[in-house]
TORKEDO-361389 format. One record per residue (C-alpha): x negated, y negated, z; chain; residue in one letter. Coordinates in nm, 3 decimals, always signed. Last residue first. Layout:
X | Y | Z | A | A;
...
This chain:
+4.506 | -1.910 | -2.849 | A | P;
+4.134 | -1.866 | -2.946 | A | L;
+3.880 | -1.992 | -2.692 | A | R;
+3.614 | -2.273 | -2.771 | A | F;
+3.336 | -2.282 | -2.550 | A | P;
+3.317 | -2.570 | -2.287 | A | A;
+3.202 | -2.895 | -2.367 | A | R;
+2.925 | -3.147 | -2.261 | A | V;
+2.872 | -3.337 | -2.600 | A | P;
+2.532 | -3.469 | -2.675 | A | R;
+2.372 | -3.812 | -2.630 | A | G;
+2.044 | -3.893 | -2.804 | A | P;
+2.161 | -4.207 | -2.939 | A | N;
+1.860 | -4.456 | -2.992 | A | V;
+1.878 | -4.772 | -3.199 | A | G;
+1.772 | -5.008 | -2.912 | A | P;
+1.573 | -4.908 | -2.592 | A | Q;
+1.717 | -5.015 | -2.264 | A | L;
+1.454 | -5.170 | -2.051 | A | E;
+1.289 | -5.069 | -1.714 | A | G;
+0.952 | -4.968 | -1.873 | A | N;
+1.162 | -4.753 | -2.106 | A | K;
+1.532 | -4.668 | -2.090 | A | V;
+1.691 | -4.452 | -2.366 | A | V;
+1.370 | -4.236 | -2.368 | A | A;
+1.447 | -3.928 | -2.578 | A | A;
+1.392 | -3.574 | -2.403 | A | G;
+1.749 | -3.475 | -2.404 | A | N;
+1.829 | -3.805 | -2.224 | A | V;
+1.529 | -3.955 | -2.051 | A | L;
+1.561 | -4.263 | -1.846 | A | V;
+1.237 | -4.447 | -1.741 | A | Y;
+1.178 | -4.730 | -1.515 | A | M;
+1.510 | -4.725 | -1.316 | A | M;
+1.405 | -5.000 | -1.064 | A | G;
+1.684 | -5.246 | -1.111 | A | E;
+2.046 | -5.226 | -1.199 | A | A;
+2.221 | -5.401 | -1.474 | A | Y;
+2.455 | -5.669 | -1.404 | A | K;
+2.814 | -5.649 | -1.539 | A | A;
+3.008 | -5.649 | -1.225 | A | P;
+2.962 | -6.020 | -1.156 | A | E;
+3.226 | -6.144 | -0.894 | A | D;
+3.269 | -5.804 | -0.756 | A | Y;
+2.891 | -5.753 | -0.753 | A | T;
+2.630 | -5.574 | -0.982 | A | S;
+2.259 | -5.572 | -0.866 | A | K;
+2.201 | -5.211 | -0.766 | A | D;
+1.871 | -5.132 | -0.624 | A | I;
+1.554 | -4.926 | -0.703 | A | V;
+1.254 | -5.102 | -0.573 | A | R;
+1.064 | -4.895 | -0.315 | A | A;
+1.183 | -4.566 | -0.469 | A | P;
+1.062 | -4.679 | -0.822 | A | D;
+1.261 | -4.468 | -1.058 | A | F;
+1.190 | -4.193 | -1.321 | A | L;
+1.508 | -4.041 | -1.448 | A | V;
+1.515 | -3.692 | -1.639 | A | L;
+1.748 | -3.518 | -1.893 | A | D;
+1.509 | -3.285 | -2.051 | A | A;
+1.750 | -3.003 | -2.069 | A | D;
+1.623 | -2.693 | -1.845 | A | A;
+1.418 | -2.431 | -1.996 | A | G;
+1.127 | -2.474 | -1.737 | A | V;
+1.272 | -2.621 | -1.437 | A | R;
+1.389 | -2.965 | -1.317 | A | I;
+1.760 | -2.933 | -1.236 | A | R;
+2.095 | -3.121 | -1.273 | A | G;
+2.133 | -2.977 | -1.616 | A | K;
+2.055 | -2.650 | -1.764 | A | N;
+2.327 | -2.462 | -1.586 | A | K;
+2.566 | -2.711 | -1.728 | A | M;
+2.539 | -2.554 | -2.066 | A | S;
+2.745 | -2.278 | -1.918 | A | P;
+3.057 | -2.491 | -1.910 | A | V;
+3.347 | -2.289 | -1.732 | A | R;
+3.132 | -2.158 | -1.461 | A | R;
+2.874 | -2.442 | -1.490 | A | E;
+3.115 | -2.724 | -1.369 | A | L;
+3.087 | -2.756 | -1.011 | A | R;
+2.722 | -2.649 | -1.021 | A | Q;
+2.625 | -2.939 | -1.249 | A | A;
+2.799 | -3.184 | -0.986 | A | P;
+2.603 | -3.036 | -0.711 | A | M;
+2.279 | -3.016 | -0.886 | A | L;
+2.251 | -3.400 | -0.999 | A | T;
+2.391 | -3.674 | -0.785 | A | M;
+2.463 | -3.483 | -0.461 | A | K;
+2.128 | -3.314 | -0.469 | A | R;
+1.962 | -3.659 | -0.543 | A | L;
+2.117 | -3.799 | -0.201 | A | A;
+2.001 | -3.472 | -0.008 | A | D;
+1.646 | -3.496 | -0.141 | A | M;
+1.623 | -3.871 | -0.066 | A | L;
+1.731 | -3.866 | +0.298 | A | N;
+2.073 | -3.966 | +0.416 | A | M;
+2.218 | -4.271 | +0.591 | A | T;
+1.871 | -4.417 | +0.622 | A | G;
+1.999 | -4.757 | +0.605 | A | R;
+1.752 | -4.951 | +0.378 | A | E;
+1.591 | -4.652 | +0.170 | A | R;
+1.860 | -4.404 | +0.145 | A | V;
+2.192 | -4.613 | +0.178 | A | Y;
+2.086 | -4.923 | +0.028 | A | R;
+1.850 | -4.847 | -0.237 | A | G;
+1.933 | -4.494 | -0.346 | A | L;
+2.293 | -4.508 | -0.290 | A | V;
+2.313 | -4.846 | -0.458 | A | R;
+2.097 | -4.719 | -0.742 | A | T;
+2.363 | -4.444 | -0.801 | A | Y;
+2.685 | -4.658 | -0.794 | A | T;
+2.540 | -4.968 | -0.949 | A | G;
+2.682 | -5.043 | -1.291 | A | A;
+3.016 | -4.882 | -1.298 | A | T;
+3.048 | -4.919 | -0.937 | A | R;
+3.047 | -5.306 | -0.977 | A | P;
+3.428 | -5.293 | -1.067 | A | H;
+3.559 | -5.443 | -1.391 | A | G;
+3.492 | -5.726 | -1.623 | A | K;
+3.185 | -5.730 | -1.871 | A | G;
+3.414 | -5.693 | -2.188 | A | N;
+3.595 | -5.394 | -2.031 | A | A;
+3.414 | -5.209 | -1.749 | A | L;
+3.503 | -4.870 | -1.613 | A | I;
+3.375 | -4.663 | -1.313 | A | G;
+3.513 | -4.393 | -1.089 | A | D;
+3.159 | -4.378 | -0.973 | A | S;
+3.080 | -4.014 | -0.860 | A | A;
+2.844 | -3.898 | -0.585 | A | I;
+2.904 | -3.556 | -0.451 | A | M;
+3.047 | -3.487 | -0.089 | A | T;
+3.055 | -3.160 | +0.105 | A | L;
+2.727 | -3.221 | +0.287 | A | P;
+2.881 | -3.541 | +0.442 | A | S;
+2.655 | -3.833 | +0.458 | A | K;
+2.829 | -4.034 | +0.180 | A | L;
+3.200 | -3.975 | +0.330 | A | A;
+3.112 | -4.098 | +0.667 | A | T;
+2.901 | -4.383 | +0.533 | A | E;
+3.198 | -4.522 | +0.331 | A | V;
+3.445 | -4.501 | +0.616 | A | I;
+3.210 | -4.680 | +0.857 | A | E;
+3.151 | -4.937 | +0.571 | A | E;
+3.522 | -5.014 | +0.581 | A | T;
+3.787 | -4.936 | +0.321 | A | M;
+4.108 | -5.102 | +0.173 | A | S;
+3.970 | -5.374 | -0.042 | A | F;
+4.164 | -5.309 | -0.367 | A | V;
+3.983 | -5.443 | -0.695 | A | A;
+4.258 | -5.528 | -0.959 | A | V;
+4.266 | -5.426 | -1.326 | A | M;
+4.534 | -5.532 | -1.551 | A | G;
+4.913 | -5.534 | -1.600 | A | G;
+5.159 | -5.797 | -1.741 | A | T;
+5.441 | -5.801 | -1.491 | A | A;
+5.208 | -5.690 | -1.208 | A | R;
+4.995 | -6.003 | -1.276 | A | Y;
+5.284 | -6.238 | -1.208 | A | R;
+5.400 | -6.042 | -0.889 | A | E;
+5.064 | -6.021 | -0.759 | A | F;
+5.008 | -6.398 | -0.834 | A | S;
+5.312 | -6.503 | -0.632 | A | E;
+5.245 | -6.268 | -0.340 | A | K;
+4.902 | -6.398 | -0.325 | A | T;
+4.587 | -6.252 | -0.482 | A | L;
+4.226 | -6.321 | -0.445 | A | R;
+4.062 | -6.444 | -0.772 | A | E;
+3.767 | -6.282 | -0.933 | A | G;
+3.879 | -6.404 | -1.277 | A | T;
+3.950 | -6.090 | -1.475 | A | A;
+3.906 | -5.854 | -1.187 | A | A;
+4.184 | -5.988 | -0.995 | A | W;
+4.101 | -5.919 | -0.626 | A | Q;
+4.336 | -5.764 | -0.368 | A | L;
+4.286 | -5.781 | +0.000 | A | D;
+4.478 | -6.126 | +0.001 | A | G;
+4.794 | -5.950 | -0.096 | A | Y;
+4.814 | -5.732 | +0.207 | A | D;
+4.637 | -5.408 | +0.357 | A | I;
+4.695 | -5.111 | +0.564 | A | G;
+4.675 | -4.884 | +0.250 | A | F;
+5.020 | -4.720 | +0.291 | A | V;
+5.173 | -5.019 | +0.457 | A | E;
+5.085 | -5.272 | +0.189 | A | Q;
+5.188 | -5.016 | -0.077 | A | W;
+5.543 | -5.011 | +0.044 | A | G;
+5.713 | -5.088 | -0.292 | A | E;
+5.531 | -4.944 | -0.587 | A | N;
+5.155 | -5.068 | -0.615 | A | F;
+5.011 | -4.714 | -0.680 | A | I;
+5.297 | -4.672 | -0.950 | A | A;
+5.063 | -4.855 | -1.182 | A | S;
+5.098 | -5.208 | -1.313 | A | K;
+4.811 | -5.338 | -1.097 | A | I;
+4.578 | -5.106 | -1.280 | A | D;
+4.301 | -4.965 | -1.048 | A | T;
+4.012 | -5.057 | -0.860 | A | M;
+3.872 | -4.933 | -0.530 | A | G;
+3.706 | -5.136 | -0.261 | A | A;
+3.459 | -5.062 | +0.043 | A | I;
+3.189 | -4.920 | -0.201 | A | Y;
+2.945 | -4.620 | -0.207 | A | P;
+3.133 | -4.372 | -0.417 | A | Y;
+3.285 | -4.021 | -0.300 | A | C;
+3.333 | -3.686 | -0.443 | A | E;
+3.508 | -3.341 | -0.353 | A | T;
+3.475 | -2.969 | -0.378 | A | T;
+3.722 | -2.686 | -0.312 | A | V;
+3.680 | -2.295 | -0.433 | A | D;
+3.865 | -2.142 | -0.144 | A | L;
+3.639 | -1.884 | +0.032 | A | N;
+3.792 | -1.923 | +0.375 | A | R;
+3.500 | -2.139 | +0.485 | A | S;
+3.583 | -2.356 | +0.169 | A | R;
+3.930 | -2.443 | +0.298 | A | A;
+3.793 | -2.523 | +0.652 | A | E;
+3.533 | -2.744 | +0.498 | A | G;
+3.786 | -2.918 | +0.284 | A | I;
+4.021 | -2.978 | +0.598 | A | M;
+3.726 | -3.130 | +0.799 | A | Q;
+3.653 | -3.361 | +0.499 | A | L;
+4.022 | -3.473 | +0.501 | A | L;
+4.020 | -3.536 | +0.881 | A | K;
+3.693 | -3.731 | +0.846 | A | P;
+3.855 | -3.947 | +0.563 | A | T;
+4.178 | -4.029 | +0.758 | A | A;
+4.059 | -4.387 | +0.803 | A | K;
+4.067 | -4.433 | +0.447 | A | G;
+4.164 | -4.093 | +0.277 | A | G;
+4.238 | -4.192 | -0.081 | A | T;
+3.929 | -4.410 | -0.119 | A | S;
+3.714 | -4.195 | +0.111 | A | Q;
+3.778 | -3.885 | -0.094 | A | I;
+3.707 | -4.040 | -0.431 | A | H;
+3.825 | -3.737 | -0.623 | A | V;
+3.932 | -3.397 | -0.504 | A | V;
+3.798 | -3.108 | -0.691 | A | H;
+3.990 | -2.801 | -0.706 | A | L;
+3.928 | -2.462 | -0.850 | A | P;
+4.229 | -2.279 | -0.988 | A | A;
+4.303 | -1.954 | -0.799 | A | G;
+4.691 | -2.012 | -0.844 | A | T;
+4.844 | -1.990 | -0.492 | A | I;
+4.526 | -2.086 | -0.285 | A | A;
+4.446 | -2.376 | -0.529 | A | T;
+4.812 | -2.508 | -0.534 | A | A;
+4.789 | -2.499 | -0.148 | A | A;
+4.466 | -2.695 | -0.143 | A | I;
+4.658 | -2.936 | -0.364 | A | V;
+4.952 | -2.985 | -0.144 | A | E;
+4.761 | -2.975 | +0.179 | A | E;
+4.548 | -3.271 | +0.042 | A | L;
+4.854 | -3.466 | -0.023 | A | A;
+4.978 | -3.387 | +0.339 | A | Q;
+4.654 | -3.529 | +0.476 | A | T;
+4.655 | -3.813 | +0.245 | A | S;
+4.983 | -3.913 | +0.403 | A | S;
+5.364 | -3.921 | +0.274 | A | A;
+5.514 | -3.791 | +0.595 | A | P;
+5.344 | -3.987 | +0.770 | A | E;
+5.140 | -4.299 | +0.710 | A | K;
+4.771 | -4.230 | +0.727 | A | L;
+4.617 | -4.339 | +0.396 | A | G;
+4.681 | -4.217 | +0.032 | A | A;
+4.928 | -3.992 | -0.128 | A | N;
+4.960 | -3.781 | -0.442 | A | R;
+4.604 | -3.692 | -0.482 | A | M;
+4.366 | -3.803 | -0.749 | A | H;
+4.279 | -3.451 | -0.872 | A | V;
+4.003 | -3.293 | -1.068 | A | H;
+4.110 | -2.939 | -1.138 | A | C;
+3.845 | -2.710 | -1.219 | A | S;
+3.905 | -2.474 | -1.542 | A | A;
+3.870 | -2.094 | -1.517 | A | G;
+4.090 | -2.080 | -1.825 | A | Y;
+4.383 | -1.892 | -1.674 | A | R;
+4.335 | -2.100 | -1.364 | A | A;
+4.392 | -2.435 | -1.532 | A | A;
+4.710 | -2.330 | -1.681 | A | V;
+4.831 | -2.207 | -1.315 | A | R;
+4.716 | -2.557 | -1.188 | A | F;
+4.962 | -2.724 | -1.430 | A | M;
+5.245 | -2.522 | -1.313 | A | E;
+5.154 | -2.591 | -0.958 | A | L;
+5.166 | -2.969 | -1.033 | A | I;
+5.523 | -2.933 | -1.183 | A | E;
+5.628 | -2.717 | -0.891 | A | W;
+5.517 | -2.993 | -0.651 | A | H;
+5.738 | -3.234 | -0.846 | A | S;
+5.625 | -3.525 | -1.054 | A | A;
+5.808 | -3.812 | -0.917 | A | N;
+5.514 | -3.985 | -0.781 | A | P;
+5.343 | -4.000 | -1.124 | A | V;
+5.049 | -4.246 | -1.069 | A | Y;
+4.962 | -4.079 | -0.722 | A | Q;
+4.935 | -3.746 | -0.927 | A | I;
+4.656 | -3.853 | -1.128 | A | G;
+4.528 | -3.512 | -1.245 | A | F;
+4.269 | -3.404 | -1.479 | A | G;
+4.192 | -3.055 | -1.603 | A | V;
+3.839 | -2.957 | -1.683 | A | A;
+3.574 | -2.950 | -1.940 | A | V;
+3.790 | -2.944 | -2.254 | A | A;
+3.653 | -2.702 | -2.491 | A | G;
+3.942 | -2.683 | -2.769 | A | R;
+4.115 | -2.397 | -2.588 | A | Q;
+4.131 | -2.605 | -2.280 | A | L;
+4.308 | -2.883 | -2.477 | A | G;
+4.557 | -2.658 | -2.644 | A | R;
+4.627 | -2.498 | -2.300 | A | E;
+4.692 | -2.844 | -2.130 | A | L;
+4.927 | -2.933 | -2.425 | A | Q;
+5.129 | -2.624 | -2.388 | A | T;
+5.153 | -2.679 | -2.019 | A | K;
+5.289 | -3.020 | -2.092 | A | M;
+5.539 | -2.890 | -2.320 | A | E;
+5.662 | -2.634 | -2.067 | A | A;
+5.686 | -2.927 | -1.806 | A | I;
+5.898 | -3.115 | -2.063 | A | E;
+6.144 | -2.823 | -2.115 | A | V;
+6.184 | -2.774 | -1.742 | A | D;
+6.266 | -3.135 | -1.725 | A | T;
+6.023 | -3.393 | -1.575 | A | A;
+6.090 | -3.623 | -1.273 | A | A;
+6.102 | -3.964 | -1.312 | A | R;
+5.923 | -4.307 | -1.297 | A | R;
+5.566 | -4.311 | -1.408 | A | A;
+5.604 | -4.075 | -1.714 | A | A;
+5.926 | -4.290 | -1.801 | A | Q;
+5.702 | -4.612 | -1.861 | A | G;
+5.397 | -4.714 | -1.689 | A | S;
+5.147 | -4.430 | -1.742 | A | P;
+4.784 | -4.480 | -1.706 | A | L;
+4.533 | -4.518 | -1.995 | A | F;
+4.828 | -4.563 | -2.236 | A | E;
+4.982 | -4.333 | -2.497 | A | A;
+5.321 | -4.494 | -2.545 | A | P;
+5.586 | -4.266 | -2.372 | A | D;
+5.748 | -3.981 | -2.553 | A | R;
+5.820 | -3.786 | -2.227 | A | M;
+5.598 | -3.502 | -2.335 | A | A;
+5.345 | -3.728 | -2.462 | A | A;
+5.323 | -3.938 | -2.132 | A | M;
+5.326 | -3.599 | -1.939 | A | R;
+5.044 | -3.466 | -2.143 | A | A;
+4.833 | -3.770 | -2.107 | A | A;
+4.886 | -3.791 | -1.738 | A | L;
+4.798 | -3.404 | -1.717 | A | H;
+4.473 | -3.488 | -1.881 | A | G;
+4.246 | -3.259 | -2.074 | A | V;
+3.910 | -3.304 | -1.937 | A | S;
+3.618 | -3.505 | -2.103 | A | V;
+3.260 | -3.498 | -2.187 | A | G;
+2.965 | -3.722 | -2.237 | A | Y;
+2.579 | -3.722 | -2.273 | A | N;
+2.401 | -4.052 | -2.281 | A | I;
+2.329 | -4.328 | -2.540 | A | L;
+2.623 | -4.216 | -2.775 | A | T;
+2.684 | -4.222 | -3.144 | A | K;
+2.614 | -3.878 | -3.285 | A | G;
+2.963 | -3.754 | -3.181 | A | E;
+3.168 | -4.005 | -3.004 | A | R;
+3.494 | -4.039 | -3.195 | A | E;
+3.484 | -3.661 | -3.255 | A | A;
+3.476 | -3.573 | -2.894 | A | Y;
+3.794 | -3.781 | -2.813 | A | W;
+3.966 | -3.659 | -3.150 | A | R;
+3.912 | -3.280 | -3.057 | A | D;
+4.031 | -3.338 | -2.692 | A | V;
+4.372 | -3.501 | -2.804 | A | D;
+4.533 | -3.582 | -2.479 | A | G;
+4.225 | -3.715 | -2.264 | A | A;
+4.088 | -3.700 | -1.919 | A | G;
+4.234 | -3.920 | -1.623 | A | V;
+4.007 | -3.753 | -1.355 | A | E;
+3.745 | -3.580 | -1.570 | A | L;
+3.589 | -3.848 | -1.798 | A | E;
+3.212 | -3.736 | -1.784 | A | L;
+2.906 | -3.923 | -1.784 | A | A;
+2.573 | -3.738 | -1.837 | A | T;
+2.226 | -3.941 | -1.828 | A | T;
+2.323 | -4.153 | -1.533 | A | V;
+2.012 | -4.337 | -1.401 | A | G;
+2.193 | -4.680 | -1.315 | A | D;
+2.035 | -4.836 | -1.634 | A | M;
+2.194 | -4.561 | -1.832 | A | A;
+2.521 | -4.599 | -1.685 | A | K;
+2.513 | -4.960 | -1.770 | A | F;
+2.446 | -4.893 | -2.120 | A | R;
+2.710 | -4.625 | -2.139 | A | Y;
+2.981 | -4.870 | -2.044 | A | N;
+2.917 | -5.109 | -2.325 | A | E;
+2.889 | -4.819 | -2.590 | A | E;
+3.213 | -4.642 | -2.477 | A | N;
+3.354 | -4.407 | -2.229 | A | Q;
+3.461 | -4.609 | -1.925 | A | G;
+3.635 | -4.376 | -1.713 | A | H;
+3.335 | -4.230 | -1.532 | A | Q;
+3.422 | -3.948 | -1.279 | A | H;
+3.191 | -3.654 | -1.283 | A | L;
+2.896 | -3.864 | -1.303 | A | D;
+2.562 | -3.656 | -1.350 | A | I;
+2.241 | -3.825 | -1.266 | A | F;
+1.930 | -3.724 | -1.451 | A | G;
+1.719 | -3.476 | -1.285 | A | P;
+1.449 | -3.667 | -1.055 | A | S;
+1.092 | -3.795 | -1.128 | A | V;
+1.007 | -4.048 | -0.842 | A | V;
+0.756 | -4.309 | -0.931 | A | L;
+0.435 | -4.405 | -0.778 | A | G;
+0.237 | -4.256 | -1.071 | A | K;
+0.461 | -4.200 | -1.356 | A | A;
+0.233 | -4.248 | -1.643 | A | D;
+0.436 | -4.165 | -1.953 | A | I;
+0.268 | -3.986 | -2.238 | A | V;
+0.397 | -3.980 | -2.591 | A | N;
+0.234 | -3.730 | -2.841 | A | R;
+0.156 | -3.520 | -2.531 | A | G;
-0.142 | -3.333 | -2.379 | A | N;
-0.113 | -3.191 | -2.035 | A | L;
-0.345 | -3.181 | -1.732 | A | S;
-0.283 | -2.901 | -1.485 | A | A;
-0.054 | -2.954 | -1.186 | A | T;
+0.224 | -2.788 | -1.365 | A | T;
+0.576 | -2.810 | -1.480 | A | I;
+0.607 | -2.706 | -1.846 | A | A;
+0.845 | -2.644 | -2.134 | A | K;
+1.139 | -2.899 | -2.016 | A | I;
+1.375 | -2.921 | -2.331 | A | T;
+1.462 | -3.197 | -2.580 | A | G;
+1.262 | -3.028 | -2.852 | A | S;
+0.951 | -3.064 | -2.644 | A | S;
+0.875 | -3.166 | -2.278 | A | I;
+0.572 | -3.129 | -2.066 | A | G;
+0.601 | -3.210 | -1.707 | A | I;
+0.299 | -3.310 | -1.471 | A | N;
+0.352 | -3.257 | -1.102 | A | R;
+0.331 | -3.465 | -0.769 | A | V;
+0.528 | -3.281 | -0.495 | A | A;
+0.899 | -3.231 | -0.382 | A | D;
+1.017 | -2.906 | -0.493 | A | L;
+1.350 | -2.800 | -0.308 | A | R;
+1.396 | -2.546 | -0.588 | A | S;
+1.762 | -2.679 | -0.656 | A | E;
+1.700 | -3.027 | -0.546 | A | P;
+1.427 | -3.087 | -0.776 | A | D;
+1.200 | -3.382 | -0.668 | A | I;
+0.878 | -3.459 | -0.889 | A | V;
+0.660 | -3.739 | -0.757 | A | R;
+0.512 | -3.836 | -1.095 | A | G;
+0.145 | -3.791 | -1.204 | A | N;
+0.207 | -3.731 | -1.562 | A | L;
+0.503 | -3.715 | -1.768 | A | I;
+0.424 | -3.574 | -2.121 | A | V;
+0.664 | -3.606 | -2.430 | A | V;
+0.650 | -3.425 | -2.765 | A | D;
+0.415 | -3.178 | -2.616 | A | Y;
+0.070 | -3.071 | -2.743 | A | V;
-0.029 | -2.720 | -2.610 | A | Q;
-0.378 | -2.669 | -2.475 | A | N;
-0.289 | -2.764 | -2.122 | A | A;
+0.020 | -2.533 | -2.110 | A | A;
-0.195 | -2.235 | -2.223 | A | A;
-0.449 | -2.320 | -1.978 | A | T;
-0.216 | -2.360 | -1.693 | A | S;
-0.057 | -2.016 | -1.774 | A | L;
-0.410 | -1.857 | -1.795 | A | L;
-0.503 | -2.022 | -1.461 | A | P;
-0.182 | -1.885 | -1.298 | A | V;
-0.247 | -1.521 | -1.449 | A | I;
-0.581 | -1.449 | -1.273 | A | L;
-0.479 | -1.523 | -0.927 | A | A;
-0.156 | -1.342 | -0.989 | A | A;
-0.357 | -1.034 | -1.093 | A | L;
-0.574 | -1.067 | -0.779 | A | L;
-0.284 | -1.086 | -0.558 | A | S;
-0.120 | -0.780 | -0.719 | A | C;
-0.436 | -0.577 | -0.673 | A | A;
-0.455 | -0.683 | -0.294 | A | I;
-0.091 | -0.574 | -0.253 | A | I;
-0.150 | -0.253 | -0.429 | A | N;
-0.463 | -0.168 | -0.238 | A | K;
-0.264 | -0.237 | +0.104 | A | L;
+0.000 | -0.006 | +0.004 | A | M;
């Protein structure tokens, strides 16, 4: 036995230099030298050199590497690119701000889309970063009720219960989207308060048949009983237990408010009983949504524990009054909702259960600062300045955890959120002493700072802290197609 151990040790000692020599003799497309490589999957946190060719990581080593393009990453952290599961803005304007925030994959999984093929076709070959979409229950409901196709429902879909025929049509639409490679199924139950519990169960049943996770904005927010966030979480955990569909609860701190610790406890207890339940949060004390939506139906002040002055009109930055609220509600538009505290935010951020996701959208420079600053805000304010969590745990919430949430349905996600040989070369290089968000509620369209390089499929979309023109290396994130 001892002889065998010694022989194996000698063989390993011979193989490692040979591997290093082979790596050193190859010329890679891109080489990253001297960076502090942090990989949450392997827990690696050490100085390494990385060789990249054809958009894939080919070598991770202490040996010297040769490359056609060389990046000296001394003093920088090299991390997997950030994966945002909840990014509504899916156009060139939004992708620029996501890239400067370190996001290499942005997915619209809460609201989703109706026509999945069309959604992907509109972005093919034109995107700065990787992109993907769910098939949306809201879109299916609007179509079934013959409402205009809007971002959020405001017609019949927002106001009434569905018939059995309409529920059947919704199921057909979700099936079609899943067959065409939709990443998940998206739900905004609070935006359709008259959707029955049976309707939601039927949508979960469709998701379960395709192994698709259900990304859910829950039915209720806050503490008010009986329509509390606790009751809303019970509804969707029960739907998971009944159907077997995986559940992902969006922006837990925004929906939960002061009940956030209780909701996190419930999710932990569900997971301890082998239910597939995950959640996410963002690092801001305000949410944002359309003022015309059902969220602002009568009684919203009591639900959120706020009043008109806690609403900020995104287009002008003004705080609202009863008069301006009623005027803007008639026309529609985005409004920031200041309903949380720093204590609530930090509780969610430091929980081992939460991923980081932005819920971001910008339109012509207006919107919520989370679009441009979610990830750098976590790294700068909550890791470096406040010590709410350590760097490894923060990066895990931004990279590995979101990839693992999706990889059973979308096998390509097994090659994202990691730094290992064979993984996609979606990488960020940031200065841990400088990385910070700059966007604010008054000026949301301000690029983050400290992201020195952002690589998407091996191509630099950010170089020396600046966006690169004329590059569109983003690829679709999509599940395999299935026949009806």
